[in-house]
N, C-alpha and C positions, 0 to 999 in steps of 0.2 A: 282430611288426613290421608285418605287413600292415595291421592295424587302425589304425596311425597314418598310412598312406600315402595321398594323395589319388589315386585311381586316374585312369591316363591312357590315351589312345589311342596306341600305340606302333608305329610301321612300322618293320621291320627289312630294310634292303636287302641281299639276299644270304643264302643258304641254306648257307653253310660251317660248319664246326665252331663257329667263333666266334659267329656269328649264331644258330645253333640253341641252343647252350649259353645265351645271353643271352636267348633268347626264353622258354626254360624256366623261368630264374631269375627273370625279370621278370613272368611270368604268375603265379608262385607268389606274388608280392608283390600280385597283384590287378590287374594291369594287363591291358587288353585288347591283346594282341599279335599282329600279323600279319606273316609272313615273306613277303618278294616274292622269287623266286627265277627269274631269267631263263632258266636252262636247264630241261631236261626232268625233271631230277631233283634232289632236295636233296643236299646233302654239299659243293658247291663241289669242290675238288681231292680230296676225299675220297668220291668217288662211283665208280661201278661201270660197267664194259663188260662185256657178255655177248655171245659169238659162238662158233658152230659148237661148242657144248657146253663151251667154257671160259668162266670168270668171272674178270675181271681187276680188281683195285683200280687205279683210275685214277691214284692219288696215293700217300698214306702207306702204309707196309707195315710200320712199326715200331712196336709198342704199349709204350712206355716210360714212366718217371715214374708208377707205379702210385698213388702217394700223390695226384697231381693228379685222377685220374678218380675215386679214393674219396672225396675231399673233394667233388668236384661231386655225384655221386650221393647222398651223405649228407645233402645239402641237401634231399632227397625223402623221406628215411628208407629209402633204397635203398643196395644195393652194386653195384659193375660187374657182378659174377658173378649178379646177379639177371636180368641181361639177356644177358650173354655167356660163353661158354665159352672160358675162356683157358688156352692152354697155353703152359708154358714151353719156347721154342725151345732145343734142344739139338743140337749146339753151337749156341752163340748166332751164330756166322758163320765162315765158312772164309775165309781170306786167302791169294791168290795173289800171288806176288812174280815181278818180271821175269826172276829167274834160275831160274824153273820150279821153285821149291820152293813148298810150301804148308804152313800149319798151321791148327788150329782153335783158337778161343777158346771155352771152356766156362762154363759158371756156377760152376765149382768153381774158386774163387781159388788153392787150394793147386797145382792143375794147372797153371793160367796162369802161376804164378810159376815153375814148373819149365820151361814154355815160354819165358819171358822169359830165364831163366839159361841154357838151352841156347843162345841166341842172344847173350848178353852177360853175362859173368861179373860179379856184383854187382848184376844189375839186379832182382832179386827183392826185395831190400831197397829198393832205390830206388823200387820199384812201391808197396811199404808206406807209404813216405814221401809219395809223389805222391798215393796214393789218400786218405791221412790228410788232406791239405792239400784234396783235390777235395771230400771229405765235409764239412769244415768250411764251403767256399764254398757248397756246396749247401744246407746248413741255413741259413746266414745269408741266402741269398737267398730261400728259401722262407719264413721266418719273419719276415723284416724288410725285403724288398724287393718280390718278385713280386706279392703280394697287396694292395700298397698303392700309391694314386694319389699321385703327387708332382707338384705344379704348379710349383715352383720348385726350384732346386738345394738350397736350405735343408731342404726337404722330404726329399730323398733323402739327404742327409749326416746320418742319424740318430744317436744316441748308439751304437747297435749297430755302425752302419758304422764310427764313430769308433773304436770299441774294436778292431774287427778289421782296420780299413782296410789296413794294410801287408800283412796275411796274405792278402788278395783278389787282391793283384798287379793292380790295374785298369790300371796304366800299363806294364805290362811286355809284349810280343807273346807269344802262344803259341810262336811258334818259339822264341824265346829262352828262355822258360820251360821248355819240355820238353827242352831241350837240357842244362840243368842236371841232369836226372836220367838221360837217356838218350843214349848216344853213337852208337848204329848207327843207320842209317836205317831199317832194319825196324822198330825199336821206336819210332822217333819217328812213323812212318807208322800204326802200329797205334793209338798214342794219340792221334794227332791226326785220324784219320778222321771222329770224330764232328762235326767242324767243318762237314762238309757239309751236315749237317741244319741248321746255322744260317746257311748260305749265306756262309761266310767263308773266308779263306786263313789259313795260320799266321803269315804276316807281318803281316797287318791286324786281327787279333782280339786283344783283351786276355787275359791269361791267366786272368782271372776264370772265363772259360768251360771252364776245366779242370774244372769241377765236372760237365761232361758225363761225364767218366771215372768219376765215381761213379756216376752213372746206368747206365752201361754195365756196369762191372765188379761194381759191388755191388748195385744194384737189379735188374739183370737185363732180359732182352727177352721179350716175350710175343707170342703170335698169337691173335686171336679167330676161333674156328672160322666158317669161311664166308666169311673175309676181312675186311679192315679197315672194309668198308662197314657191316658189323654194328655198329661204333661209332656210326656216322652213325645208323642206324636205332634204336639204343638211346636216344640223346638225342632224337631225334623222338618216341620213345614216351613219354617222361618229359614233353615239353612238350604232347602231346596229352592227357595226363591233366590238366595244368593248364590246358588250354583255348586253347592256342595254334592260330591258323589259318594254314596253310602253302598257298601258291599258287605253283605252278610255272609256267613259260612265260610270266612276267610281268617283262618288262623295263623298268625304270625309265628314262625318257628325261629327267626333269627334277626337281630338287629345288626346290620354290617357296619363295621368302623374301620377308619384308617386314618392315621396320623391325627388322632384327635378330633375327627370328625365322623358323623354318622352319614353314610352314603346312601342308604336305603335299607329296605327290610326284605326278608325272604317270606313269602305267603304261598302256602300251598306248592311249594316246589319252585317258585318263580321269583326272579328279583324285581322288585319295585324300587326305583331310584327316587331319591327324596332330597330337597335342600334342608328340611327340617323334619324331625319326626317328634310327635308329642305322644306320650303315652298315658292313656287313661286305665291301664291295666294295673294290677297289684305292683307296687315298687319293687319289692324284692322279685318277683317274677319277670319284671321288665329286665333287671339287671342280668338275671340268669340268661337271658336271650341276647347278650352281648356277645358278639364274635370274639372281642377281645375282652377276656374277664378282667386284665389289669386296669380296664376303664371303669370299672365299677366305682361308685361313690361310697358304697358300703360294702364290707366283706359279708359272705354268707354267714358266718358265726356270729357278726354283730347283731343280726336279726333275732338270734335266740335270747338276747338280752333285752328287747324291746316288749314293751306291755302293749299286747293286741287288743284290739277291741273284741268283745264277746263274739262267740258264735250264737247261733239260735236253732231251737228245735221247733220246727213249723209244722204244723197240720193246716192243709187248706180242706175244708169241709162243706159238702153239700148236705143240707139238712131238709128233709121232708116234713114241712110244718113250720110254725112260727114260733119265735122265742121273745115274747114280750117283756121278759125280765132282763133282757140285754139292751142296751143302746148301741149306737153306732160304735164308739170307742169304749172299750171297758178294761178297767185294771183290778186284778185281785192282787192283794199283798199278803204273801204267806206269813205264817205264824211268826217266824223269825226271819225277817228280811235281810238282816246282816249276815246271816248263815248263808242265805242265797248268794250275796255278793263274795262271801268267802270261797264258795262252791266255783266262784267264776274265776277270781284272781289269785286266791291265797293257796287253796288246796283244790285243783280241780277236780270236780266230781259231778256225777249227774245229780241235780238238785232233789231232795226228797219233800221239801215244803217250799217249793218256788212261788216267786211272784210270776203271774201271767197276765199277758196282754191279749185280749179276744176283740178282734175287729169285726164288725157285723156292717158291712156297707150296705146291705139290703135293706137296713133300717132307713136309709136315705135315697136309695137309688133301687127302684123295683124292676128294673131292666137287666140287672147282673145276675138274676137267679129266676128259675121258673115261677110262675104265680103260685103263691102259697108255700113257697120254700125260703130257706135262709142260705146265704153265703157267709161263711165264716173263715177266718184265718186265726189260727191259735199261735201264739208266740212265747215260747219259754227262753229267756237268756240263758246260755250255757257257756262254758268255758271253750275257747279255741282249742284246737289239738287234741280234744277227746277222742279216744277210741271207739269206734261203733261198728256193728255189722248189722245184717238184716234181722237177726234175731234180737239184738238189744234194741234197735229202734222200734220194732213192733211192740216189744215188752214196754219200752217208755211211752210210746201212743196209747197202750192201753191205760198204763198208770196215769197218764194226764187226764184221759176221759174219766175216769173213775174218780180222780182227785177234783175235778171240777164238779162233779154229780155230787160229791161229798161235802164240798165247801161252799159252793155258791146255787146248788140245787139245779143245775142245767144238765139235764140228761140227754146227751147226745147220741149215744150208742144205740138207743131203742129205735130212731128214725133216721140213721145215718145212710145216705144215698150215694156220697162220693166221699173219698178220703185220699189224700196225696201226703206223704212224709217228705220233707226237705230238711236236712241237718248237715251237721259238719262236713261230710264228705262230698255233699253235693256243693256246697260253697266252693271247695277246693277244686272239683272238676270243673263246674260250669264257669267259674269266675277266676280261677288259677289264685284264690286268695290264700295268703300265707296262714297257714294253722287251721284253714276252714273258717276265718273269721267272717262274720256276717255283715258288717257295716263297712267294710272295705278299706280299713286302715288301722292306726295305732289309736290306743284309748287317749283321751285328753288328760293325761297326767301332766303336772307343771313342767316337767322335762321333755315332753312330747307335744308342747304348746308354742304357738308363734314362733320365734327365732330358733327354737330347739326342735321344731317337727321337720320332718324329711323335705328338704327343699324342692321348689318346682323346676329347678334346672340342675342338670349333671354337674358336679364338679370337674369332670375331665373332658367331657365331650361339649364342645362349644354349641352344638344346635340340637341337642336332646333336652327336652323338658316334659314335665309331668302335670297332669290334672287330675282332679277328682278327689274323694276322700282320702286317698293315699298319700296326699301332700297338703300344703297349705291352702285355706285356713283348717280344714279339718273335715269330719264326719258329718254327713246329713246333705240332703238335696239341696238346700239354700247356700251352704258352703261349697258344694260342688260348682254351683253355678257361679259363686264368687270366684272360684279357682279359674274358671275360663276367662274371666276379665283379668285374673292376673297373668296367665300365660299368653293371652293377646298382647299385654304390655312388655312381656318378654320378648316377644318375636319382634314388636315394634322397636325395641331397644337395639336390635341386631342391624338396623338400618344404618 
């Protein structure tokens, strides 16, 4: 293929997972690719923090959808395990409920069905039916949707989608769909927690996304030893072998356009020429950088009407001692989890009874914390655009620590050795994310999915493209990698 391609000078703005994967794929095609990253390290949200002997992943902590990683590395004749030591997390996660009970979800589906049955009679058979439909949706999505660029609605509604259309449930909300199978709130919560990874709520996301349960229960969850940042390093290693140039501390201040074409970028006061520019930065921020604002695909005002993915209130904690009551992945469901979604999407507010995710990778990897210590990341989904200051951040951190002590019996303050807060304003500053959203893009509502999502090519500039969570197919590390395949195909179509 590469012998047929006219080689181009390509600049990629942003060194997140999508940008790094695109750089490697395009360099493999023979293009001269340079990645410009504004921060001090590559990875975007998938970067790393080290402090006082602790190693924290700043963002992603779940390694899921193995097939996507395998497809990417296969492009270079490699496998993920050539770069990563992957451990299947067991149990996959522990769930704490507001009635002070808890349960573990393992990779053993037979055991999981027994767990479901103990909560709701007949639910094991319902889980079989639910997962059968989830598997179909996932396979249709992978084979016929996610790896294909669609410029028009007619491109999206392929014969395959027409064949399976009704079985994909695109116009049914997750909330209504899940209630067809499970009647107790506990099981509904277990089934729908994965929506957090897609930045949505049960009420505003199409049931198509029940495919995530296939990923969860059937494909499983893994951990790359050393932390998720090892994935970033692996993709960079592949790119380096293809000749990609990576430059950090290089913030792009302008995308220079002329007569419907991008001619290059301004970075640290200097002009860098390019035949193609691909942005892995936030979509709205990218268009703010255009020297000719009439070349925008979307007006500034239009972004006010879009449903952003949530932000997150994050605590990175070093704990002196062990916490055996916690597994690697832990989820606490607040007393009224629907109210928490309302606090995110309907009436933005600081949640008072939030659901909370706790990541304790030191349960699996003893090298990321000092001996006899624990490494924790605590995540509370919150609304984007929330106002905060130093005082409010400290107050909410104290509230969350007390909240966890009260509701799941984990006293972190008594042996706290290190803590760092990362929240709305940090996402806005570090990643230029619109409204300080945490996941890098728009929530996966029906009208922000598939052909209705922000496209990966500019409507007015022939050589400006987008990659990552901010565009198609959407939020998450695997979709960001898929987006790299899509943008590679866009560049190929320019020949």
